[in-house]
VMD Tcl script that draws the C-alpha trace (Angstrom):
set ca {
  {-53.80 24.97 -1.79}
  {-53.35 22.28 -4.43}
  {-51.63 24.79 -6.70}
  {-49.30 25.91 -3.92}
  {-48.48 22.31 -2.98}
  {-47.73 21.48 -6.60}
  {-45.58 24.59 -6.87}
  {-43.57 23.75 -3.76}
  {-42.87 20.24 -5.03}
  {-41.87 21.61 -8.41}
  {-39.50 24.16 -6.89}
  {-37.80 21.60 -4.68}
  {-37.54 19.15 -7.56}
  {-35.87 21.75 -9.78}
  {-33.49 22.79 -7.01}
  {-32.53 19.21 -6.19}
  {-32.01 18.48 -9.87}
  {-29.80 21.54 -10.29}
  {-27.70 20.71 -7.25}
  {-27.32 17.00 -8.01}
  {-26.39 17.56 -11.65}
  {-23.92 20.28 -10.74}
  {-22.16 18.08 -8.24}
  {-22.20 14.87 -10.21}
  {-18.75 13.49 -10.98}
  {-19.83 11.34 -13.90}
  {-22.86 11.28 -16.19}
  {-25.32 8.54 -15.39}
  {-24.65 6.89 -18.75}
  {-21.03 6.32 -17.72}
  {-22.00 4.16 -14.74}
  {-22.11 0.48 -15.66}
  {-23.55 -2.11 -13.35}
  {-21.28 -5.10 -12.73}
  {-22.50 -8.63 -13.15}
  {-24.59 -9.56 -10.14}
  {-24.06 -12.81 -8.31}
  {-27.23 -14.85 -8.80}
  {-26.37 -18.22 -7.21}
  {-26.68 -19.16 -3.53}
  {-23.99 -17.49 -1.39}
  {-20.72 -19.16 -0.45}
  {-18.64 -18.47 2.65}
  {-14.99 -17.75 3.30}
  {-13.99 -18.16 6.95}
  {-11.22 -15.85 8.17}
  {-9.28 -16.76 11.32}
  {-7.92 -13.88 13.43}
  {-6.36 -13.57 16.88}
  {-6.99 -10.56 19.09}
  {-4.15 -9.97 21.54}
  {-4.34 -8.51 25.03}
  {-0.73 -9.05 26.07}
  {0.76 -6.15 24.10}
  {1.17 -2.63 25.41}
  {-1.07 -1.23 22.67}
  {-3.58 -2.76 20.29}
  {-1.46 -3.86 17.34}
  {-4.26 -3.18 14.86}
  {-3.99 -6.53 13.04}
  {-7.62 -7.56 13.49}
  {-8.93 -4.10 12.60}
  {-6.81 -4.02 9.44}
  {-7.76 -7.55 8.42}
  {-11.46 -6.81 8.94}
  {-11.29 -3.57 6.97}
  {-9.37 -4.89 3.96}
  {-11.10 -8.26 3.57}
  {-14.47 -6.51 3.79}
  {-13.44 -4.06 1.06}
  {-12.22 -6.98 -1.06}
  {-15.50 -8.81 -0.45}
  {-17.44 -5.81 -1.80}
  {-15.18 -5.61 -4.85}
  {-15.56 -9.32 -5.58}
  {-19.35 -9.23 -5.22}
  {-19.54 -6.19 -7.49}
  {-17.72 -8.21 -10.15}
  {-19.95 -11.28 -9.96}
  {-18.87 -12.96 -6.73}
  {-17.21 -16.38 -6.56}
  {-18.12 -18.18 -9.80}
  {-21.51 -16.46 -9.73}
  {-22.09 -16.99 -6.01}
  {-22.41 -14.05 -3.65}
  {-19.49 -14.06 -1.23}
  {-20.18 -13.98 2.51}
  {-17.44 -13.51 5.10}
  {-17.26 -14.94 8.57}
  {-14.47 -13.69 10.84}
  {-13.61 -16.11 13.65}
  {-11.52 -14.75 16.53}
  {-9.74 -17.18 18.87}
  {-8.30 -14.49 21.19}
  {-5.06 -16.55 21.20}
  {-6.78 -19.42 23.02}
  {-5.81 -22.84 21.69}
  {-9.14 -24.49 22.47}
  {-11.04 -21.71 20.75}
  {-8.73 -21.97 17.72}
  {-9.67 -25.62 17.36}
  {-13.37 -24.83 17.91}
  {-13.23 -22.15 15.20}
  {-11.69 -24.62 12.78}
  {-14.38 -27.20 13.45}
  {-17.05 -24.52 12.95}
  {-15.56 -23.55 9.60}
  {-15.28 -27.20 8.50}
  {-18.94 -27.84 9.39}
  {-20.14 -25.06 7.07}
  {-21.45 -26.75 3.88}
  {-21.14 -23.47 1.96}
  {-17.52 -22.86 2.94}
  {-15.43 -22.42 -0.20}
  {-12.15 -21.42 1.49}
  {-10.47 -20.58 4.79}
  {-7.88 -17.85 5.44}
  {-5.54 -17.14 8.34}
  {-4.19 -18.83 11.49}
  {-0.64 -17.74 12.18}
  {0.64 -19.19 15.46}
  {2.78 -22.26 14.83}
  {2.00 -23.81 18.21}
  {-1.77 -23.26 18.00}
  {-1.76 -24.39 14.36}
  {0.03 -27.60 15.29}
  {-2.59 -28.32 17.96}
  {-5.40 -27.68 15.44}
  {-3.96 -30.10 12.91}
  {-3.46 -32.73 15.60}
  {-7.09 -32.36 16.68}
  {-8.87 -31.80 13.36}
  {-6.35 -32.84 10.72}
  {-8.47 -35.71 9.42}
  {-11.47 -33.43 8.78}
  {-9.26 -30.75 7.20}
  {-8.02 -33.25 4.63}
  {-11.40 -34.89 4.02}
  {-13.33 -31.64 3.51}
  {-10.70 -30.49 0.98}
  {-11.50 -26.84 1.63}
  {-8.75 -24.54 0.27}
  {-6.95 -23.26 3.35}
  {-4.67 -20.25 2.81}
  {-3.03 -20.12 6.21}
  {-0.40 -17.85 7.72}
  {1.66 -20.70 9.19}
  {5.42 -20.17 8.93}
  {6.50 -23.76 9.74}
  {5.55 -25.71 6.63}
  {6.15 -29.12 8.21}
  {2.87 -28.68 10.13}
  {0.75 -29.01 6.97}
  {3.07 -30.87 4.58}
  {0.69 -33.87 4.43}
  {-2.38 -31.77 3.65}
  {-2.64 -31.04 -0.12}
  {-5.41 -28.46 0.35}
  {-3.41 -26.30 2.80}
  {-1.22 -23.40 1.63}
  {0.46 -20.56 3.46}
  {0.91 -16.90 2.64}
  {4.16 -17.05 4.60}
  {7.50 -17.96 3.10}
  {8.80 -21.40 3.93}
  {11.44 -21.48 6.64}
  {13.11 -24.41 4.88}
  {12.86 -23.09 1.32}
  {13.22 -19.33 1.81}
  {14.70 -18.26 5.16}
  {17.29 -21.02 5.63}
  {18.81 -20.88 2.11}
  {19.13 -17.10 2.38}
  {20.78 -17.39 5.80}
  {23.18 -20.02 4.49}
  {24.12 -17.91 1.46}
  {24.49 -14.84 3.65}
  {26.91 -16.63 5.99}
  {28.92 -18.07 3.11}
  {29.18 -14.89 1.04}
  {29.86 -12.66 4.08}
  {32.82 -14.76 5.18}
  {31.49 -15.87 8.58}
  {33.18 -19.07 9.77}
  {31.83 -19.70 13.28}
  {28.03 -19.28 13.54}
  {26.14 -20.07 16.75}
  {22.47 -20.40 17.63}
  {20.60 -19.17 20.71}
  {16.87 -19.90 20.87}
  {14.02 -21.12 23.05}
  {13.31 -24.66 24.12}
  {9.89 -26.14 23.40}
  {8.94 -23.35 20.99}
  {8.16 -24.85 17.59}
  {9.33 -21.89 15.51}
  {12.65 -21.59 17.38}
  {13.44 -25.29 17.41}
  {12.57 -25.61 13.70}
  {14.98 -22.80 12.88}
  {17.73 -24.36 15.00}
  {17.27 -27.78 13.42}
  {17.26 -26.20 9.96}
  {20.47 -24.27 10.59}
  {22.17 -27.43 11.80}
  {20.95 -29.19 8.69}
  {22.18 -26.63 6.15}
  {25.35 -25.54 7.96}
  {26.27 -28.70 9.82}
  {29.75 -28.57 11.30}
  {29.88 -24.77 11.00}
  {27.65 -24.36 14.07}
  {29.98 -23.93 17.05}
  {27.24 -23.61 19.69}
  {23.55 -24.50 19.90}
  {21.67 -23.25 22.96}
  {17.94 -23.81 23.67}
  {16.93 -21.63 26.64}
  {14.05 -22.74 28.84}
  {10.86 -20.67 28.77}
  {8.94 -19.02 31.57}
  {5.51 -17.45 30.99}
  {5.94 -18.16 27.25}
  {9.14 -16.09 27.18}
  {12.81 -16.99 27.26}
  {13.89 -17.30 30.89}
  {16.60 -14.66 31.40}
  {17.99 -16.74 34.27}
  {19.59 -18.94 31.63}
  {21.41 -16.07 29.90}
  {24.65 -16.08 31.99}
  {25.48 -19.73 31.25}
  {24.80 -19.27 27.55}
  {26.92 -16.12 27.33}
  {29.76 -17.82 29.21}
  {29.77 -20.64 26.67}
  {29.66 -18.19 23.77}
  {32.63 -16.37 25.24}
  {34.55 -19.64 25.22}
  {33.42 -20.74 21.72}
  {34.03 -17.26 20.23}
  {31.43 -17.26 17.38}
  {31.62 -14.56 14.72}
  {27.81 -14.46 14.27}
  {24.93 -15.50 16.53}
  {21.44 -16.41 15.28}
  {19.17 -15.11 18.04}
  {15.60 -16.50 18.35}
  {14.53 -15.75 21.92}
  {11.61 -13.41 21.23}
  {11.54 -9.68 20.61}
  {10.92 -8.82 24.26}
  {14.21 -10.42 25.33}
  {16.50 -9.30 22.51}
  {17.63 -6.06 24.14}
  {18.44 -7.70 27.45}
  {20.50 -10.44 25.79}
  {22.44 -8.08 23.51}
  {23.26 -5.84 26.47}
  {24.48 -8.83 28.47}
  {26.67 -9.94 25.56}
  {28.41 -6.59 25.37}
  {28.93 -6.40 29.12}
  {30.59 -9.82 28.97}
  {32.92 -8.68 26.20}
  {31.31 -10.98 23.61}
  {30.37 -8.97 20.54}
  {29.76 -11.14 17.47}
  {27.47 -10.02 14.68}
  {23.86 -10.92 15.47}
  {21.13 -12.14 13.14}
  {17.78 -11.51 14.85}
  {14.62 -13.43 14.06}
  {12.62 -10.35 15.13}
  {13.04 -6.73 14.17}
  {16.21 -4.82 14.91}
  {14.11 -2.12 16.53}
  {13.14 -4.64 19.21}
  {16.57 -3.85 20.66}
  {16.40 -0.51 22.51}
  {18.10 2.25 20.57}
  {20.70 3.00 23.26}
  {21.75 -0.66 23.38}
  {21.80 -1.13 19.60}
  {23.77 2.05 18.93}
  {26.37 1.06 21.53}
  {26.88 -2.46 20.20}
  {30.22 -2.64 18.30}
  {29.17 -5.23 15.68}
  {26.48 -5.33 13.05}
  {22.90 -6.39 13.75}
  {20.98 -8.13 10.96}
  {17.41 -9.16 10.30}
  {15.39 -10.71 7.48}
  {12.24 -8.84 6.46}
  {9.60 -9.24 3.80}
  {8.18 -5.71 3.98}
  {8.65 -2.35 5.75}
  {12.10 -1.72 4.30}
  {14.31 1.05 5.72}
  {13.33 4.43 4.22}
  {11.41 2.63 1.47}
  {7.65 2.41 1.12}
  {5.48 0.01 -0.81}
  {4.72 1.88 -4.02}
  {1.27 0.32 -4.45}
  {0.30 1.24 -0.90}
  {1.41 4.84 -1.32}
  {-0.54 5.23 -4.56}
  {-3.67 3.88 -2.89}
  {-3.27 6.14 0.15}
  {-2.74 9.23 -2.01}
  {-5.44 11.86 -1.54}
  {-7.14 10.05 1.35}
  {-7.37 11.33 4.93}
  {-4.43 9.88 6.92}
  {-6.68 8.93 9.82}
  {-8.50 6.46 7.55}
  {-5.28 4.44 7.41}
  {-4.43 4.29 11.11}
  {-5.07 0.87 12.67}
  {-2.85 0.69 15.75}
  {-5.17 1.07 18.68}
  {-5.42 2.25 22.23}
  {-3.43 1.32 25.27}
  {-4.21 -2.13 26.68}
  {-4.13 -1.47 30.41}
  {-4.38 -5.17 31.29}
  {-1.17 -6.05 29.46}
  {1.48 -7.43 31.86}
  {4.07 -5.01 30.50}
  {2.45 -2.06 32.25}
  {2.77 -3.77 35.64}
  {6.42 -4.79 35.28}
  {7.59 -1.60 33.57}
  {8.29 -3.10 30.14}
  {5.61 -0.96 28.48}
  {6.31 2.71 27.79}
  {3.93 5.54 27.01}
  {3.67 6.18 23.30}
  {4.08 9.74 21.97}
  {0.73 11.22 21.01}
  {1.93 11.90 17.46}
  {2.74 8.21 16.91}
  {-0.92 7.22 17.13}
  {-1.81 9.43 14.15}
  {1.01 8.42 11.80}
  {-0.16 5.92 9.15}
  {3.45 5.36 8.07}
  {4.73 4.39 11.50}
  {6.42 1.02 11.62}
  {3.71 -0.57 13.79}
  {0.88 0.74 11.64}
  {2.55 -0.36 8.40}
  {2.91 -3.83 9.88}
  {-0.84 -3.91 10.59}
  {-1.61 -2.68 7.05}
  {0.69 -5.36 5.64}
  {-1.13 -8.11 7.54}
  {-4.54 -6.82 6.51}
  {-3.72 -6.51 2.83}
  {-2.17 -9.99 2.75}
  {-5.43 -11.49 3.98}
  {-7.33 -9.41 1.42}
  {-5.00 -10.64 -1.33}
  {-5.73 -14.23 -0.32}
  {-9.44 -13.50 -0.74}
  {-8.67 -11.96 -4.13}
  {-6.65 -14.94 -5.32}
  {-9.52 -17.28 -4.35}
  {-11.92 -15.22 -6.48}
  {-9.42 -15.08 -9.34}
  {-8.87 -18.85 -9.28}
  {-12.64 -19.45 -9.37}
  {-13.25 -17.42 -12.52}
  {-12.47 -20.31 -14.84}
  {-14.60 -22.82 -12.95}
  {-17.64 -24.31 -14.66}
  {-20.66 -22.13 -14.05}
  {-22.64 -25.13 -12.84}
  {-19.90 -26.46 -10.53}
  {-21.07 -27.40 -7.05}
  {-19.21 -26.42 -3.88}
  {-17.11 -29.59 -3.86}
  {-15.95 -29.09 -7.45}
  {-15.36 -25.41 -6.83}
  {-13.04 -26.21 -3.91}
  {-11.04 -28.64 -6.04}
  {-10.84 -26.15 -8.91}
  {-9.41 -23.42 -6.65}
  {-6.79 -25.78 -5.21}
  {-5.72 -26.90 -8.68}
  {-5.28 -23.32 -9.88}
  {-3.24 -22.38 -6.83}
  {-0.84 -25.18 -7.76}
  {-0.68 -24.45 -11.49}
  {-1.81 -20.97 -12.59}
  {-0.05 -19.35 -9.64}
  {2.86 -21.78 -9.36}
  {6.23 -20.24 -8.63}
  {8.12 -19.40 -11.82}
  {5.03 -19.85 -13.99}
  {2.40 -17.34 -12.93}
  {1.79 -14.47 -10.52}
  {-1.30 -13.04 -8.88}
  {-0.94 -9.28 -8.63}
  {-2.45 -8.39 -5.28}
  {-3.17 -5.00 -3.78}
  {0.40 -4.46 -2.64}
  {2.30 -7.67 -3.44}
  {2.71 -10.33 -6.10}
  {1.82 -13.87 -5.06}
  {2.80 -17.32 -6.24}
  {3.15 -20.65 -4.46}
  {5.67 -23.44 -4.56}
  {3.61 -26.35 -5.97}
  {5.69 -28.81 -3.93}
  {5.55 -27.19 -0.47}
  {2.51 -24.94 -1.12}
  {4.30 -22.05 0.57}
  {4.37 -18.50 -0.79}
  {7.54 -17.72 -2.71}
  {8.63 -14.58 -0.92}
  {12.38 -14.17 -0.70}
  {13.26 -11.98 2.30}
  {15.35 -8.83 2.29}
  {18.52 -8.58 4.36}
  {18.56 -5.49 6.59}
  {21.52 -4.37 8.70}
  {22.35 -1.89 11.41}
  {26.04 -1.19 10.88}
  {28.12 -0.01 13.88}
  {28.00 3.75 14.24}
  {25.25 4.22 11.61}
  {22.35 4.75 13.97}
  {19.90 3.73 11.22}
  {19.02 0.49 9.53}
  {19.50 0.05 5.80}
  {19.41 -2.72 3.24}
  {22.51 -4.88 3.30}
  {24.85 -4.65 0.31}
  {23.66 -8.04 -0.93}
  {20.14 -9.35 -1.48}
  {18.87 -12.56 -3.01}
  {16.17 -13.65 -5.44}
  {15.03 -17.17 -6.24}
  {15.45 -18.49 -9.76}
  {13.19 -21.04 -11.44}
  {15.72 -23.82 -10.69}
  {15.38 -23.06 -6.95}
  {18.86 -21.53 -6.77}
  {19.41 -18.13 -5.19}
  {20.64 -15.24 -7.26}
  {22.63 -12.47 -5.61}
  {21.24 -8.97 -6.18}
  {23.24 -5.85 -5.42}
  {21.95 -2.90 -3.44}
  {22.35 0.47 -5.09}
  {22.86 3.13 -2.42}
  {21.41 5.88 -4.57}
  {19.72 9.25 -4.22}
  {17.94 11.59 -6.60}
  {18.05 15.28 -5.71}
  {15.35 17.04 -7.70}
  {16.36 20.53 -8.81}
  {13.27 21.65 -10.68}
  {10.09 20.53 -12.42}
  {8.67 22.54 -15.29}
  {6.52 22.32 -18.43}
  {3.89 20.11 -16.82}
  {1.41 19.04 -19.52}
  {-1.79 17.49 -18.17}
  {-2.98 16.48 -21.64}
  {0.27 14.88 -22.78}
  {0.74 13.54 -19.23}
  {4.37 14.59 -19.20}
  {6.67 16.88 -17.25}
  {10.26 18.03 -17.55}
  {12.64 17.43 -14.66}
  {16.21 18.29 -13.83}
  {17.99 16.47 -11.01}
  {21.23 15.06 -9.63}
  {21.84 11.33 -9.21}
  {24.42 10.27 -6.63}
  {25.58 6.65 -6.35}
  {27.96 4.92 -4.02}
  {30.96 3.49 -5.89}
  {31.53 0.12 -4.21}
  {33.74 -1.29 -6.92}
  {30.83 -3.35 -8.28}
  {30.61 -1.63 -11.65}
  {28.03 0.73 -10.22}
  {27.19 3.22 -12.92}
  {24.24 5.14 -14.25}
  {24.66 3.01 -17.36}
  {23.02 0.19 -15.38}
  {20.02 2.36 -14.48}
  {17.01 2.85 -16.72}
  {14.63 5.74 -16.12}
  {11.60 3.69 -17.00}
  {9.06 6.52 -17.18}
  {11.21 8.77 -19.35}
  {9.47 9.59 -22.63}
  {10.70 7.59 -25.62}
  {11.63 9.49 -28.76}
  {9.76 7.65 -31.57}
  {12.42 8.63 -34.08}
  {15.43 7.27 -32.20}
  {13.68 4.82 -29.82}
  {15.79 6.29 -27.00}
  {14.69 7.89 -23.76}
  {14.43 11.67 -23.90}
  {17.05 12.29 -21.23}
  {20.47 13.89 -21.09}
  {23.13 12.69 -18.63}
  {26.27 14.60 -17.72}
  {28.92 13.11 -15.41}
  {30.05 15.39 -12.60}
  {32.08 12.89 -10.54}
  {33.25 9.39 -11.47}
  {33.97 8.09 -7.99}
  {37.66 8.87 -7.95}
  {39.39 11.00 -5.33}
  {38.38 14.60 -5.86}
  {38.84 17.96 -4.18}
  {35.33 19.03 -5.17}
  {33.15 15.95 -4.63}
  {33.00 13.26 -1.91}
  {35.36 10.36 -2.43}
  {33.73 7.16 -3.65}
  {30.65 8.92 -5.01}
  {29.50 8.99 -8.61}
  {27.40 12.06 -9.32}
  {25.44 12.80 -12.48}
  {23.34 15.70 -13.73}
  {20.23 14.42 -15.51}
  {17.50 16.28 -17.35}
  {14.64 14.92 -19.41}
  {10.96 14.51 -20.08}
  {8.97 12.04 -17.99}
  {5.49 10.53 -17.95}
  {3.04 10.80 -15.07}
  {-0.58 9.83 -14.44}
  {-2.54 12.95 -13.44}
  {-5.69 12.57 -11.38}
  {-7.79 15.49 -12.58}
  {-11.08 14.99 -10.75}
  {-10.32 17.97 -8.47}
  {-8.53 20.13 -11.07}
  {-7.45 22.91 -10.55}
  {-7.35 22.32 -6.79}
  {-5.54 19.03 -7.33}
  {-2.48 17.36 -5.88}
  {-0.39 15.28 -8.24}
  {2.29 12.63 -7.94}
  {5.49 13.27 -9.91}
  {7.84 10.31 -9.98}
  {11.23 9.38 -11.36}
  {11.03 5.61 -11.84}
  {14.19 3.55 -12.10}
  {14.84 -0.11 -12.77}
  {17.79 -2.29 -13.89}
  {18.71 -1.73 -17.52}
  {20.40 -5.11 -17.86}
  {18.94 -8.44 -16.87}
  {22.30 -9.71 -15.65}
  {22.78 -6.69 -13.34}
  {19.68 -6.55 -11.15}
  {19.57 -4.31 -8.10}
  {17.32 -2.80 -5.48}
  {17.58 0.84 -4.46}
  {18.42 2.03 -0.95}
  {17.91 5.80 -0.57}
  {19.19 7.91 2.31}
  {16.79 8.76 5.18}
  {14.11 11.26 4.26}
  {15.26 13.82 6.82}
  {18.71 13.89 5.20}
  {17.44 14.36 1.65}
  {17.28 17.80 0.05}
  {13.67 18.97 0.04}
  {14.19 22.24 -1.88}
  {12.56 22.04 -5.32}
  {11.89 24.71 -7.91}
  {8.48 23.74 -9.33}
  {6.91 26.28 -11.68}
  {3.20 26.49 -10.89}
  {3.36 23.85 -8.16}
  {3.89 23.74 -4.41}
  {5.90 20.74 -3.08}
  {4.18 18.94 -0.20}
  {6.11 15.77 0.54}
  {8.46 13.22 -0.97}
  {9.20 9.55 -0.52}
  {10.90 6.62 -2.21}
  {8.79 3.60 -3.11}
  {9.67 0.13 -4.29}
  {7.73 -2.47 -6.21}
  {8.31 -5.91 -7.63}
  {7.72 -6.33 -11.32}
  {8.28 -9.29 -13.54}
  {8.93 -10.32 -17.13}
  {6.45 -12.89 -18.41}
  {7.52 -15.18 -21.24}
  {5.94 -18.22 -22.90}
  {7.97 -20.71 -24.87}
  {6.22 -20.82 -28.24}
  {7.37 -24.41 -28.76}
  {6.69 -25.99 -25.36}
  {4.02 -23.49 -24.24}
  {5.69 -23.32 -20.85}
  {5.18 -19.95 -19.10}
  {8.00 -18.34 -17.15}
  {8.18 -15.45 -14.70}
  {11.40 -13.50 -14.08}
  {11.04 -11.02 -11.17}
  {12.94 -7.78 -10.66}
  {12.70 -4.73 -8.41}
  {12.04 -1.15 -9.41}
  {12.15 2.07 -7.43}
  {10.22 5.34 -7.54}
  {11.47 8.68 -6.25}
  {8.19 10.52 -5.74}
  {7.31 14.15 -5.07}
  {3.75 15.09 -4.09}
  {2.87 18.61 -5.25}
  {-0.23 20.79 -5.16}
  {-1.15 22.97 -8.10}
  {-0.92 26.71 -7.41}
  {-4.39 28.22 -7.84}
  {-3.78 31.97 -7.69}
  {-3.99 32.31 -11.46}
  {-7.20 30.24 -11.60}
  {-8.84 32.37 -8.93}
  {-7.95 35.59 -10.75}
  {-8.88 34.37 -14.23}
  {-11.88 32.18 -13.44}
  {-13.34 32.24 -9.95}
  {-13.47 36.01 -9.47}
  {-14.95 36.76 -12.96}
  {-17.46 33.94 -12.52}
  {-18.54 35.36 -9.17}
  {-19.11 38.76 -10.76}
  {-21.06 37.16 -13.62}
  {-23.35 35.30 -11.22}
  {-23.69 38.35 -8.98}
  {-24.84 40.51 -11.91}
  {-27.35 37.84 -12.95}
  {-28.56 37.54 -9.36}
  {-28.99 41.32 -8.86}
  {-31.15 41.57 -11.95}
  {-34.09 40.21 -9.93}
  {-34.34 43.56 -8.21}
  {-35.08 45.39 -11.48}
  {-38.82 46.13 -11.79}
  {-40.73 43.73 -14.04}
  {-41.68 46.64 -16.23}
  {-38.10 46.37 -17.56}
  {-38.36 42.64 -18.25}
  {-36.32 42.89 -21.45}
  {-33.41 44.38 -19.49}
  {-33.63 41.64 -16.84}
  {-33.50 38.81 -19.38}
  {-30.81 40.55 -21.43}
  {-28.57 40.79 -18.37}
  {-29.16 37.17 -17.41}
  {-28.66 35.79 -20.93}
  {-25.51 37.91 -21.29}
  {-24.28 36.47 -17.99}
  {-24.90 32.92 -19.25}
  {-23.07 33.60 -22.51}
  {-20.21 35.23 -20.62}
  {-19.82 32.13 -18.45}
  {-19.77 29.94 -21.56}
  {-17.20 32.20 -23.22}
  {-15.04 32.17 -20.10}
  {-15.09 28.37 -20.07}
  {-14.18 28.15 -23.76}
  {-11.29 30.56 -23.21}
  {-9.64 28.23 -20.68}
  {-7.02 25.69 -21.76}
  {-8.69 22.40 -22.64}
  {-8.06 19.58 -20.17}
  {-8.15 16.08 -21.63}
  {-9.72 14.16 -18.76}
  {-11.60 10.87 -18.76}
  {-14.23 12.40 -16.46}
  {-15.44 15.79 -15.36}
  {-13.02 17.96 -13.43}
  {-13.92 20.17 -10.49}
  {-13.54 23.15 -12.82}
  {-16.09 21.59 -15.19}
  {-18.53 21.11 -12.34}
  {-18.08 24.71 -11.18}
  {-19.01 25.99 -14.64}
  {-21.85 23.49 -14.98}
  {-23.29 24.77 -11.73}
  {-22.93 28.37 -12.93}
  {-24.75 27.55 -16.17}
  {-27.59 25.86 -14.34}
  {-27.84 28.56 -11.68}
  {-28.12 31.33 -14.28}
  {-30.57 29.23 -16.32}
  {-32.76 28.79 -13.24}
  {-32.68 32.56 -12.71}
  {-33.76 33.07 -16.33}
  {-36.56 30.52 -15.89}
  {-37.75 32.25 -12.72}
  {-37.77 35.61 -14.51}
  {-39.85 34.16 -17.35}
  {-42.30 32.53 -14.94}
  {-42.79 35.82 -13.07}
  {-44.45 37.43 -16.13}
  {-46.49 34.35 -16.96}
  {-50.24 35.15 -16.59}
  {-50.77 32.03 -14.52}
  {-48.40 33.27 -11.80}
  {-49.36 36.95 -12.18}
  {-52.86 36.02 -11.05}
  {-51.54 34.19 -7.97}
  {-49.60 36.55 -5.68}
  {-48.50 33.78 -3.31}
  {-46.99 31.71 -6.13}
  {-45.31 34.86 -7.44}
  {-43.91 35.52 -3.99}
  {-42.61 31.91 -3.93}
  {-40.70 32.54 -7.16}
  {-39.17 35.71 -5.75}
  {-38.13 33.97 -2.53}
  {-36.64 31.11 -4.55}
  {-34.50 33.56 -6.49}
  {-33.51 35.76 -3.56}
  {-32.89 33.03 -0.94}
  {-32.47 29.63 -2.55}
  {-30.01 30.59 -5.29}
  {-27.49 32.02 -2.76}
  {-27.94 28.93 -0.59}
  {-27.19 26.70 -3.56}
  {-24.12 28.82 -4.33}
  {-23.01 28.48 -0.71}
  {-23.46 24.71 -0.92}
  {-21.38 24.62 -4.08}
  {-18.65 26.69 -2.43}
  {-18.54 24.26 0.50}
  {-18.37 21.33 -1.91}
  {-15.52 22.92 -3.85}
  {-13.63 23.62 -0.65}
  {-14.03 20.06 0.60}
  {-13.05 18.61 -2.78}
  {-9.95 20.81 -2.93}
  {-8.98 19.53 0.53}
  {-9.48 15.92 -0.53}
  {-12.62 15.54 1.61}
  {-15.22 15.36 -1.11}
}
mol new
graphics top color blue
foreach p $ca { graphics top sphere $p radius 0.5 }
foreach p [lrange $ca 0 end-1] q [lrange $ca 1 end] { graphics top cylinder $p $q radius 0.2 }
display resetview
């Protein structure tokens, strides 16, 4: 019995070893343990607000919890906060002002608290600072809030905000927009006794002064603008005849007010403080003037490039945060809420879900910047010194114009004077008759002297014709495509565009591309008027992810950025459903395409004064996701390998009297598998590919079969029939089961589920 027990343990050990080694992605020697946090833990308190007044769960809290927890794990794996393990505490106020204040006091009373993150409502934030402002200043805990009205915390040097300042970002952009667009008679319509609305109105009066022809503050009812006050306001607007109205009455009242304006025959352009899509589509499409909004993310037909790279290859459902229907929401009783299409709940790129992702990643970035700022702290610094060190670095290392923290999806820096995030908004418009929003023709970026710089919008599309000569080792591919640009009389030309991932010829130091002009924007019988069209071909770089080769899906991109520093631009592509999706890709199957944007920057240091400087610019990526065709691999590799393993497996049924024949067949099978592997094109990968693991499993499986054959003629096992029977069963049953397990693993890995 002891022998049989030992044999069973040995068999299971060998089988587990075979299976684990075959499926391992990296050798154990390649895994390096990060520095462990050895000091007592510190805490970061995160303030969130669950809502129950919306038709559906907005997903903010779920996204914040998910991303800050992931960031916590990453920080702890890299040594924590200055050697301290990082603990998180998420405090939910459920939009109750008293609970918000109680949560703040709880966070302030924590002696291990090294930072606080969150708190977005201006009204609740104001109440918190009125109640606990003295303790907030005395404790000197770094507080990275989400407050949009900077006047609330202007007297608190330890309080920052991840939001852009209304005074320093939104208002200057609005003023420049009005001036450069030629508007002469702006008006304001907002809510009375709402801090955000009144701050915006006061700011507009301050920066525009006599230009404001009307300023209306509508009374509120149930925390919403009272629609009973609309008729009087619209009557006054009809008399004052403004050419643009700044509307800050809340997203749930925008549609009603715009409809009432049109019915009264008053149709100025409208700048919304909310999203344009808060106006029902039938009302917006029927309005005869342009609608505008300022946004910091979720651009029309543009996706955050960093987000899309991170989502690549992951199940879409892992990125859905918008939740279920909230039956108790008042909107269901009064008819304001509408049933959501079933497909919308599963779309990670829906507008609502992207908003939740944006909120969650911003909170995670704040956690990351706290960890980054703490890295240069003295290793023996106590909590009090650590707090001061983080605050100092937020004001210096990550000061606007001097340094940038590269977060998961955004770059972050803070104005050292106002301690607000320097995030210049984008101007989005819905032009009459368009039916779709798009970036306005003019955008703005802030310079180091606090002035705004106008940036043009390139209405540009890339129509990919074909991709060929993909080289996984050189990490290059050849592409041929058309570039079409709108000629707006602003010197728009492909000469201003640099294909930043085009391969550079080391002999000429030029990009390996060829450009041929098909249309120069002039009136033509063949091409659309006002369009410049170019035929481009060249060799481009890409970053292949080869872990699942040859069942892999790769990202092929054409990256563009401004070629000249004095001619910056941001790209606006056409809607995805209007773009040509037909692509000739040799050896690849196109899956999807999108256009991404990212903010990059040029970092310089004055060698004489040692003053750092950051110059931001935008870059775009036209991306095609393609899956490698595997028919050739199946015919050349999988099928022969199956036959090789089948022959080795069937040899067990040859009588032991022909042992030499059994071993010869199995050894030949092993050598054949090795030869087949060596005959394949070499793939230069940093780790093992799925193809490598398939062959490794085949080697080990055949080796186990050889070992079993050898053990069967060993005198020790010949004298023990039960042990000999165990070897036979292992070969006949367990080897096919292991092969089945490997097949399931390969299938899941090829589907991105490994």
